[in-house]
N, C-alpha and C positions, 0 to 999 in steps of 0.2 A: 682807367676810366672807360666809359662806353664809347668815346670818340676815337679810341685807338692810341691815346697817350697814357702809358702805364703810370700809375700813381701808387706808391707804397705808403700805408698809414699804420700808426700804432694806436690801438684802442685799450684803454684801461678798464678795470673791473667796474668802476662807477658808470662809465659809458655803456657797458654791456648790460648792467642792471637796469639803467634807464630805458634802453631800447627794448628790453624784454617787457618792462612795465608798460611802456607806451603801446607795444604790440598787443599785449593782453587787453588793455583798455580799448584800443581801437577795434580789435576783433569783437569783443563782447558788446561794447556800447555803440559803435558806429557801423561796423560791418555785419552786425546781427549774427555773430558767431560765438555763442557762449562757450566758455572753457568746458571741455569734457565731451562735447558733442563730436561725433565721428567726422573726421576731415580726411579728404583724399587730395594729396598734392601731386600735381603734374608739373614737376619742377626739375632741378638738375644739380648734380654734383659730378663733375665731368668724368674723372677716371672711375670712381666707384660705380656710378650708374651705368656707364657705357660698357664696363667689363663685368657687370653683375655682382660686384663685391660690396659688402656692407659690413661694418664692424659690429661686434656684439653690443657695444655701447649704443650705437645708432639704432639698432633693432629694438633694444630695451627701451630707449627713449621714445621711439615711435609707439610702442605698445602702451607705455604709461600715459602718453598724451592722446591715445586713441586715434592715431594717425596712420595713413598709408601713403607711401611715397613712390611715385612712378617717374620714369625717365622722360624728360621733355625734349631732349636734344635730337633723338632719332625717332621718326614716326613712319614706319612702314605700314602698309594696309594690314598686315598680319598683327603687328603690334597694336595698332589702333583697335582692331577687333578684340584683341585680348583685353585691352583697357576697358572697353565697353562691357565685356564679360565680368571683369573685376568690379566695375561700378554696380552692375546688376546684382552680383553676389554679396558685396559688402554693404551696399545701400548707404553710402555716406550722407550725412546731413548737409555737408558743405564740400564744395570742390574749389580748390585754389590752384590756379594754373597760369603759366605764361600765356599771354593773350593769343599769340600766333598758334600755340599748341592747342589751346581750347577751341579756337576757330577751326583748325584743321580736323580735329576729332568731330566737332559738330557737323562739319560738311560731310565727313565720311559717314556719320550716322544717317544724315538726311539722304545722301546720295544712294545708300544701300538699303534704305527702308528698314533700318534696325530699330529695335525698341531699347531705350536707355532709361535707367533710373532717374527720377526727378528729385534732386536735392532741394533743400530750402534755399540755398544761395550758391551762386557761382561768382568767385572773385578773381579778377585778372590783375596781372602785374607784368613788369618787364616789357612794356610796349604801350602803344597808343591805341586805346579802345575806340574805334570809329563807330558811328551810329549803326551802320549796316552790320558790323560785327556784333554789337549788343543785341540787335534784333534777331540775328541768327542764333545766338546763345540762348536768348529767352525763348525762342520758338522751339528749339530742339530739346532743351533741358527743362522747360516749363518751370523755370526758377527765376528768382530776383537776381539781377546781375549787378555787381559792384566793381569799382575800379580802385586800385591803390597805386601810389607813386613812391618810389624809393630808389636808393642807390647803394652800391657797395661801400661808398665813402661815408654816408650819413645814415644809412638804413632807412626806416620808414619816415617819409616826409609829408605825405598827404593821404587822406582816406575819405572815400565817398560814403555818405550816409544814405538812409533809405528815402530821402527826399530827392536824391539824384540831381541836385542843383550845382554840384561841383565837389571838390575834395577839401576836407578840413586839414589845416596844417597844425601839428602839435607844438604849441609855443613853448612847452616845457623843455623840449630837447633841441629845437632847431629854429633859427631865424632865417626865413626864406624871403628873398627879395626878387622882384621882377624889375629889370632895369632897361632903359633905352640904351642905344649905342653910345651915347655921350655920358653914360653912368648915372643919369638922373632917374628917379623912380618912375616907372610907367604908371599911367592912370588905369583905374579899373576899365576893363574892356579893351585895353591896348596891349598888343603882343610885345614881349620883351624877353631879354636873356635872364635866366634863372641863376641866381647866386645864393649859396647857402653858407651859414655859419653854425657849426655844432656848438651847442651851449653846455654840453656835459662831458666832452672828451678833453680832459686836462693833460693827458699824456702827450698828445700832439694836437694843439689847437688848429682847427681848420676854419679860417676866417675869410668870408666872402669868396668862397670857392665857386668857380664857374663850372657848373655841373655838365654843361654842354647841351642843355635843353632850352626850349622856348616855352613860355607860359603866359597865361592871361588871368588877372584877378577878376573875380566876379563883380558885377556892378551893383549887386544888392546882397545883403546877408542871407544866409540860409534860413528858411522858416522853421527849421527844426529847433531853433533856439540856442544852439551851441555858439560859443563866442570865439572859437578858433577861427583864424582867417580862412577865407574860402577862395580856392583856386577854381576858376571856371573850367579850365582845360589846360592840358599839356600838349605842346607840339614840339617834337624833338627828334629823338634818335631815328636814324635810318639803319635798318638791319635787314638785309635781304636773306631770304631762305635759300640755301644751296640744295641742289638735287644731285644725288649720286647716280651712277650708271644704271642701278636697278630700280630707280624711282624713289628711293628713300629720301625723306626730307630731313635736312640738318639745319637747325636754327642758327641764325647768324651770330647770336650771342656766344655760341660755342667757341668761335675763333678768338673771341676776347680772352677766354681762359687759356687758350693754346699759346697766346703771345704774351700775356701781361706779366708772367713770372720771369721773363727774360730781361735781366738788368741791363743788357747791352743795347736794348731797343729803346729809342726815344719816341718813335711813332711808327704805326704800321697801318697798312690797308691790305685786305685780302680780296682778290678778284677771282671769281670762278669763270674761266674762259670756256670750259666745256665740262661735261660730266666726268671727264678723265684728266682734267688739268686745272689746277689751282695755282694762281700766281700771287706771291706775296711781295708787296712793295714795302721797303723798310728804310727808315731813317735811323742810322746808328748814332749812339752817343759818341761824343768826341773827347770825353774827359776820362776815359778808361785806358790804363796802360797796357793791359793784356787783352785787348779787344779781339784779336785774331783767334785766340784759344776759346774765348767765350762764344764767339760767333760760330766756330766750328761745332762746338757742343750744342749750342742753341739750335742751329739748323737741323741737326739730327733729331733733337727732341721735338721741334715743331713739326718736322716731317712725320714723325711717329704719331703725334697727336692728330694731325690732319688726316692721315691715312686710317687711323682708328675710326674716324667718323665717316670718311668719304670712300674708304675701301683701298686695299693695297694696290690696286691697279691705277689709282689716281696719281698722276705725276705732280710734284710740288716744285715749282721753280721760284727763285728768289731774285728780286731786282733791288739793288741798293741805290737810293736816291738821296738828294740833299733836301728835298722838300716834297710834301704831299699837299696838293692844292685842295681847298674846300670846294664843296658843291655850290651851285648857284644860290642856295639859301644861306650860305655862310657856314654850313655844318660840315664837319668831316665825316664822311661815310667810311666806317671801318670795314664794312663788307659790301661787295658789289657782285651780283650775279648777272651773267650774260645768257644764262640758260632759262628760257621762259616757256618752252614748249617741247617736252620730251616725248609726247604721246601718252604719258602717264596722266590719268585724270586728276590724281591727287596732286602731282607736281604742277600741272597746268593751273589748277585752281589756286594753288599757293602763289604762283607767280602773278596771277590776275589779282589776287587779294592784295599783294604788296604793291603792285602798280597803282591800284586804287588808293591805298593808304598813302603812298608817297605823293600822289597828286593832291590828295585832300589835306595832308598836313605834314609831309616829310617825316613820317613816324615809322616805327616798326609796323 
């Protein structure tokens, strides 16, 4: 999960079919993204994208769907300039991106006075789209900006339409609730914990799963006429952007992937102490008989993955603890950076952006 507590799930073919169907309907009918129009994704698939490898099947699928996929986890100035060039050459009708990546590219374009292709829409995910971020994306790309909300556990859970009054929840596939601390339903306009129930995954029922986010129901229905429930906003994940020694930005979500496949880890938190030191705080599982062997192999693999993103010169240390305390908001921050000013304008702007976002809503 996004809060640093690994969760393994099984999805059956019915679940996958439903998620594809909802994704197609949401894209075409809500996000104004008809099937077949060219899309450019600034997304991530950790090992494949960071090492530049793609399977033939993946490339063929992208061609058939008229898609271009770019790496969202590492953003150097050179890479962002090349992405702008790709946008200008390919002229996609839609850009879909991690919110922090889209914001960094937009800042880079604006800061350097570059010309960038204007798509019909820019859609963000994997973070909390703050008003100032939306304004920046609209100003730079001259496009309508949309937000979507999902998770690895349940996939797409809410989608913003062109009235921009909130995000619609697809009731065919998910029951989403907003609860007070005592477990009672929050009223519209009242912030509460989001819990979700998958309605289509019979292989492994996920019932009232606490996703780790906070949300608010809208106080009035959307005037678009759709009857799906309307979330006014999401306030949740905290994910700091790390900065390497050469100024490269590494999205906090990357470290989720580096840790979540380790069965021996119950909970984790990754802290960037400096551009050359990352510290991992880990709560080990206590129910595994061969924990020492699993831990030794796991430490080696985690170190490899961290250094793949942060550079081989980055030291990775491990601290084994019995408990990882939540932040003042009650949320577990799975990544924390103490590096806010490296002298690199891209890195500095990223740090400022995330300080603003955290103050506004404790989000990515």
